[in-house]
C-alpha positions as CSV (number, residue, x, y, z in Angstrom):
1,M,56.9,-47.3,147.8
2,R,59.4,-48.5,150.4
3,N,59.0,-48.0,154.2
4,G,61.8,-45.5,154.2
5,D,60.0,-43.3,151.7
6,I,57.3,-42.5,154.3
7,S,58.4,-40.0,156.9
8,E,57.0,-40.1,160.4
9,T,55.6,-36.6,159.9
10,T,53.6,-37.8,156.9
11,M,52.3,-40.8,158.8
12,L,51.2,-38.7,161.8
13,R,49.5,-36.1,159.6
14,R,47.6,-38.7,157.6
15,V,46.4,-40.3,160.9
16,K,45.1,-36.9,162.2
17,E,43.4,-36.2,158.9
18,G,41.8,-39.7,158.9
19,L,40.5,-39.3,162.4
20,E,39.1,-35.8,161.7
21,R,37.0,-37.2,158.9
22,R,35.5,-39.8,161.2
23,L,35.0,-37.9,164.4
24,P,32.3,-35.3,164.9
25,P,33.1,-32.0,163.1
26,D,32.9,-29.9,166.4
27,W,35.6,-32.1,168.1
28,L,39.1,-30.5,168.2
29,L,42.2,-32.5,167.4
30,S,45.7,-31.1,167.9
31,L,48.9,-33.0,167.1
32,K,52.3,-32.4,168.6
33,E,55.3,-34.1,167.0
34,Q,58.4,-35.4,168.8
35,V,57.2,-34.6,172.3
36,R,59.6,-35.0,175.3
37,L,57.9,-37.0,178.0
38,L,58.9,-35.3,181.3
39,P,60.4,-36.0,183.7
40,S,62.2,-38.7,181.7
41,D,64.2,-38.0,178.5
42,R,62.0,-40.3,176.4
43,R,60.3,-38.8,173.4
44,A,57.0,-39.7,171.9
45,D,56.7,-39.7,168.1
46,G,53.5,-37.7,168.6
47,I,50.8,-36.7,171.1
48,L,47.3,-36.3,169.9
49,E,44.9,-34.2,172.0
50,I,41.2,-34.6,171.6
51,Q,38.6,-32.2,173.0
52,T,34.9,-32.4,172.8
53,P,32.5,-29.4,172.9
54,D,31.6,-30.1,176.6
55,G,35.3,-29.9,177.6
56,T,36.0,-33.6,177.9
57,S,39.6,-34.3,176.6
58,A,41.8,-37.2,176.0
59,T,45.5,-37.6,175.4
60,V,46.8,-40.3,173.0
61,L,50.5,-41.3,172.8
62,I,51.4,-42.1,169.2
63,E,54.1,-44.6,168.3
64,A,55.0,-44.2,164.6
65,R,56.9,-47.2,163.1
66,Q,58.5,-47.3,159.7
67,T,59.2,-50.9,160.1
68,Y,56.6,-53.6,160.4
69,L,55.3,-54.8,163.7
70,E,55.0,-58.6,164.0
71,A,52.4,-60.2,166.2
72,R,55.1,-61.9,168.3
73,D,56.5,-58.5,169.3
74,V,53.2,-56.9,170.3
75,S,53.2,-57.7,174.1
76,R,56.8,-56.6,174.6
77,Q,56.2,-53.4,172.7
78,V,53.0,-52.6,174.5
79,R,54.8,-52.9,177.9
80,A,57.4,-50.4,176.7
81,W,54.8,-48.0,175.5
82,R,52.8,-48.2,178.8
83,N,56.0,-47.5,180.7
84,A,56.5,-44.4,178.6
85,L,53.0,-43.2,179.6
86,V,54.0,-43.6,183.3
87,D,57.3,-41.8,182.7
88,G,55.4,-39.0,181.0
89,N,53.0,-38.6,184.0
90,L,50.2,-40.2,182.0
91,S,48.4,-43.2,183.5
92,P,48.2,-46.1,181.1
93,T,44.9,-47.2,182.8
94,S,43.4,-43.7,182.6
95,E,40.1,-43.4,180.7
96,R,41.5,-40.3,179.1
97,A,44.8,-41.7,177.9
98,G,45.6,-44.2,175.1
99,I,48.2,-45.6,172.8
100,L,48.0,-45.4,169.0
101,V,50.3,-47.3,166.7
102,V,50.9,-46.0,163.2
103,T,52.7,-48.0,160.6
104,P,52.7,-48.4,156.8
105,Y,51.1,-51.9,157.1
106,L,49.8,-54.2,159.8
107,G,49.1,-57.9,159.1
108,Q,45.9,-59.5,160.5
109,A,47.7,-61.3,163.3
110,A,49.4,-58.1,164.5
111,R,46.1,-56.2,164.3
112,D,44.4,-58.9,166.4
113,A,47.2,-58.9,169.0
114,L,47.0,-55.1,169.4
115,A,43.2,-55.2,169.8
116,R,43.6,-57.8,172.5
117,E,46.1,-55.5,174.3
118,G,43.6,-52.6,174.0
119,V,45.9,-50.6,171.8
120,S,44.6,-48.5,168.9
121,F,46.2,-48.7,165.4
122,V,46.2,-47.2,162.0
123,D,48.1,-48.3,158.9
124,L,48.4,-46.5,155.7
125,T,46.4,-49.0,153.7
126,G,43.3,-48.0,155.7
127,N,43.2,-50.6,158.5
128,M,42.1,-48.7,161.6
129,R,40.9,-49.4,165.1
130,F,40.7,-46.3,167.4
131,V,39.1,-46.7,170.9
132,L,38.8,-44.4,173.8
133,R,36.6,-44.7,176.9
134,N,36.2,-41.1,177.8
135,P,35.2,-39.5,175.5
136,A,33.6,-42.6,174.2
137,V,35.1,-43.4,170.7
138,F,35.1,-46.5,168.6
139,V,36.3,-46.2,165.0
140,E,37.0,-49.2,162.9
141,A,37.8,-49.4,159.2
142,Q,39.0,-52.2,156.9
143,G,42.0,-51.6,154.7
144,S,44.2,-54.1,152.8
145,D,44.9,-57.7,153.9
146,K,47.9,-57.8,151.6
147,N,51.1,-55.8,152.1
148,P,51.2,-53.3,149.1
149,L,54.7,-52.1,150.0
150,R,57.8,-53.7,148.6
151,E,59.2,-55.8,151.4
152,N,61.4,-58.9,151.3
153,T,59.1,-61.2,153.3
154,P,60.0,-64.8,152.9
155,L,56.4,-66.2,153.0
156,K,53.1,-64.4,153.0
157,S,50.5,-67.1,153.0
158,L,49.7,-70.8,153.7
159,K,48.3,-71.5,150.2
160,G,49.4,-74.6,148.3
161,P,50.1,-78.2,149.0
162,A,53.6,-77.7,150.5
163,A,52.3,-75.3,153.1
164,G,49.2,-77.4,153.8
165,R,51.4,-80.5,154.4
166,V,53.5,-78.6,156.9
167,V,50.5,-77.1,158.6
168,R,48.9,-80.5,159.1
169,G,52.1,-81.7,160.7
170,L,52.3,-78.8,163.1
171,L,48.6,-79.4,164.0
172,D,48.9,-83.2,164.4
173,Y,52.2,-83.5,166.3
174,Q,52.9,-82.3,169.9
175,P,56.0,-80.2,170.3
176,P,58.7,-79.8,171.2
177,F,60.6,-80.7,168.1
178,G,63.1,-79.2,165.7
179,I,62.8,-78.4,162.0
180,R,64.7,-81.5,161.0
181,R,62.7,-83.8,163.1
182,I,59.3,-82.6,162.0
183,S,60.3,-82.4,158.3
184,S,61.5,-86.0,158.4
185,Q,58.3,-87.1,160.1
186,I,55.9,-85.5,157.6
187,R,58.1,-86.1,154.6
188,A,58.4,-82.4,153.7
189,S,61.6,-80.5,152.9
190,A,63.3,-78.7,155.7
191,A,63.2,-75.6,153.6
192,S,59.4,-75.8,153.3
193,V,59.0,-76.4,157.0
194,S,61.3,-73.5,157.9
195,R,59.5,-71.0,155.7
196,V,56.1,-71.9,157.2
197,V,57.5,-71.9,160.7
198,D,59.1,-68.5,160.2
199,L,55.7,-67.1,159.0
200,L,53.9,-68.6,162.0
201,E,56.5,-67.4,164.4
202,R,56.2,-63.8,163.1
203,E,52.4,-64.1,163.7
204,A,52.9,-65.4,167.3
205,I,51.3,-68.8,166.5
206,I,54.5,-70.7,167.2
207,K,57.1,-70.1,169.9
208,R,60.7,-71.3,169.7
209,D,63.3,-71.6,172.5
210,S,65.7,-69.4,170.5
211,P,65.6,-67.4,167.2
212,R,66.2,-70.5,165.1
213,G,65.9,-73.2,167.8
214,Q,63.4,-75.9,168.6
215,I,59.6,-75.3,168.3
216,Q,58.4,-75.2,171.9
217,S,54.7,-74.6,171.4
218,V,52.1,-74.4,168.7
219,D,48.7,-72.6,169.3
220,W,46.9,-75.2,167.2
221,E,43.5,-73.5,167.3
222,Q,45.0,-70.2,166.1
223,L,47.0,-72.1,163.5
224,L,43.8,-73.8,162.2
225,H,42.0,-70.5,161.8
226,R,45.1,-69.0,160.1
227,W,45.3,-71.8,157.6
228,I,41.7,-71.5,156.5
229,R,42.3,-67.9,155.5
230,D,44.3,-69.4,152.6
231,Y,42.6,-72.8,152.3
232,D,39.2,-73.7,150.9
233,S,38.0,-77.3,151.1
234,V,36.0,-77.2,147.8
235,E,38.4,-75.2,145.6
236,S,41.6,-76.7,147.0
237,N,40.4,-80.2,146.5
238,R,38.4,-80.1,143.3
239,M,35.3,-81.4,144.8
240,R,32.5,-82.8,142.6
241,A,28.9,-83.7,143.5
242,F,27.3,-87.0,142.9
243,L,24.0,-88.7,143.6
244,E,23.5,-92.1,145.3
245,P,19.7,-92.6,144.9
246,R,19.5,-95.1,147.7
247,G,21.2,-92.8,150.2
248,T,24.6,-92.4,151.7
249,R,24.5,-95.6,153.7
250,Q,24.9,-97.5,150.4
251,T,28.0,-95.5,149.6
252,L,29.4,-96.1,153.1
253,E,28.9,-99.8,152.8
254,K,30.7,-99.8,149.4
255,L,33.6,-97.9,150.9
256,T,34.2,-100.7,153.4
257,K,35.2,-102.8,150.4
258,A,36.8,-100.1,148.3
259,G,39.9,-100.9,146.3
260,F,41.2,-97.4,146.3
261,D,42.6,-94.9,148.8
262,Y,40.0,-92.8,150.4
263,A,39.4,-90.7,153.6
264,I,36.0,-89.5,154.8
265,T,35.9,-85.9,155.9
266,G,33.2,-83.2,156.6
267,S,30.0,-83.8,158.6
268,F,30.1,-87.6,158.6
269,A,33.7,-87.6,160.1
270,A,32.9,-84.9,162.7
271,A,29.8,-86.7,163.9
272,R,32.0,-89.4,165.5
273,Y,33.1,-86.8,168.0
274,A,30.8,-83.8,168.0
275,P,27.4,-84.5,166.4
276,V,25.4,-81.4,165.6
277,A,22.7,-82.7,163.3
278,Q,22.1,-85.7,161.1
279,S,24.6,-85.7,158.2
280,R,23.1,-85.8,154.7
281,L,26.2,-85.0,152.6
282,L,29.0,-87.5,152.5
283,T,32.4,-85.9,151.6
284,V,35.2,-88.2,150.6
285,Y,38.8,-87.7,149.5
286,V,39.8,-90.1,146.8
287,G,43.1,-90.6,145.0
288,Y,41.5,-91.4,141.6
289,P,37.9,-89.9,141.4
290,E,37.2,-91.7,138.1
291,V,37.9,-95.1,139.7
292,A,35.9,-94.2,142.8
293,E,33.0,-93.0,140.7
294,E,32.9,-96.2,138.8
295,Q,33.3,-98.5,141.8
296,L,30.8,-96.6,144.0
297,Q,28.3,-96.5,141.0
298,L,27.5,-92.8,141.5
299,R,25.7,-90.5,139.2
300,I,26.9,-87.0,138.4
301,A,24.6,-84.5,140.1
302,E,24.3,-80.9,138.8
303,T,22.1,-80.1,141.9
304,G,20.9,-82.1,144.9
305,G,23.9,-84.4,145.2
306,N,24.4,-86.3,148.5
307,V,28.0,-87.4,147.9
308,L,31.1,-85.2,147.3
309,L,34.2,-86.8,145.9
310,G,37.4,-84.8,145.7
311,R,41.0,-85.2,144.6
312,P,42.9,-83.8,147.6
313,F,45.3,-80.8,147.5
314,D,48.0,-83.2,148.8
315,P,48.2,-86.9,149.8
316,V,48.6,-85.8,153.4
317,V,44.9,-86.3,153.7
318,F,45.5,-90.0,153.5
319,E,48.1,-89.9,156.3
320,R,47.4,-90.3,160.0
321,T,43.9,-91.4,159.2
322,E,41.6,-93.2,161.6
323,T,39.6,-96.4,161.1
324,S,36.3,-97.2,162.7
325,D,33.7,-99.8,161.6
326,R,35.8,-100.7,158.6
327,L,35.7,-97.1,157.4
328,T,38.7,-94.7,157.0
329,Y,38.4,-91.2,158.2
330,A,40.6,-88.2,157.7
331,R,42.5,-86.8,160.7
332,V,40.4,-84.6,162.9
333,S,42.6,-81.6,162.2
334,Q,41.8,-82.0,158.4
335,V,38.1,-82.5,159.1
336,A,38.0,-79.3,161.2
337,A,39.6,-77.3,158.4
338,D,37.2,-78.7,155.8
339,L,34.2,-77.9,157.9
340,L,35.3,-74.4,158.8
341,T,35.6,-73.6,155.0
342,G,32.4,-75.3,154.0
343,V,29.0,-74.0,153.4
344,G,25.6,-74.1,155.2
345,R,25.9,-75.4,158.7
346,S,29.5,-76.8,158.1
347,P,31.3,-73.9,159.9
348,S,29.1,-74.4,163.1
349,E,29.9,-78.1,162.9
350,G,33.6,-77.2,162.6
351,E,33.4,-75.0,165.7
352,A,31.7,-77.8,167.7
353,L,34.5,-80.1,166.6
354,I,37.0,-77.6,167.9
355,V,35.4,-77.7,171.3
356,W,35.9,-81.4,171.3
357,M,39.5,-81.0,170.2
358,K,40.2,-78.6,173.1
359,E,38.8,-81.0,175.6
360,N,40.5,-84.1,174.1
361,E,43.9,-82.8,172.8
362,D,45.7,-85.9,174.1
363,K,43.4,-88.1,171.9
364,W,44.3,-86.5,168.6
365,R,47.7,-84.9,168.9
366,I,50.6,-87.3,168.5
367,P,53.7,-87.2,170.7
368,L,56.8,-86.8,168.6
369,T,60.0,-88.5,169.8
370,P,63.4,-86.9,169.0
371,L,65.6,-88.4,166.2
372,T,68.3,-90.7,167.5
């Protein structure tokens, strides 16, 4: 099904039916389509009137879109819709007035942006958030996280080594910079960088000075959480558990003399900045797990291992590393992603590390000078 195959009338009526199924049966809902907002000449795609048995009523302005709403456009569109409420003698701050966006599909970033703006939404895959203050209404439903409609979107996820390498670069380096500059710095193709940047710009994570101009800002925290929706530290890096009977200190000592590339991540790496609890599991990226296993003299552990070795999703984990006490640690951005996608207490350790990253951005993000 293409967007153009879904008429506004169909979308509006599906929304009304969906709300009627979720609201109390004695509430009355009436829908008016293509309503002129007096005294202006603006037209609303629809007006939904809600009335409760005690006479309380609310008016909801409906904006029906057959094209997709990107997160970067939400703030601008919300201002326009609120101006329409004023022109139509409806107060956008009234407890009994609201805005409802209806579209074939809304991505997660756009849904989050609308929620922050206090705007309700419904898409035809079942994603719904409908909120009113008076009468008090809160309806939320989960639909699809993938666009089921045929649409030519250049990039839909941040899965894979190419996207991961670009994300790491965007996390680690301080803007402003252009596509050519960052692609040269991180040794990724300009095409790969451009595709990732276009996706992140659509989701309002990156801002540029013009449609295809320099990257001016990167919301690194939002980017980190966006990346981990498509990245998993264990699955992406083929982690395997081992046992060092004498404890992880023995492995750390051996790593100071290692004859192979490695980078410590996870709890041991995070504890240098934001210790939460004593680390018992040592997680290490290694280029050649078989060589590392032999040199470190580890035993394969079906259960109860205290060392995880993994071949990384991309050699970028060995880039921009940090050294302390003769040990090599993965960049803090990589450590945070690994913890947030870990198990047990790892996600809470990841959030603690993010707090440190917010307070010490100048210590881990790298200034990037222009190409000469």
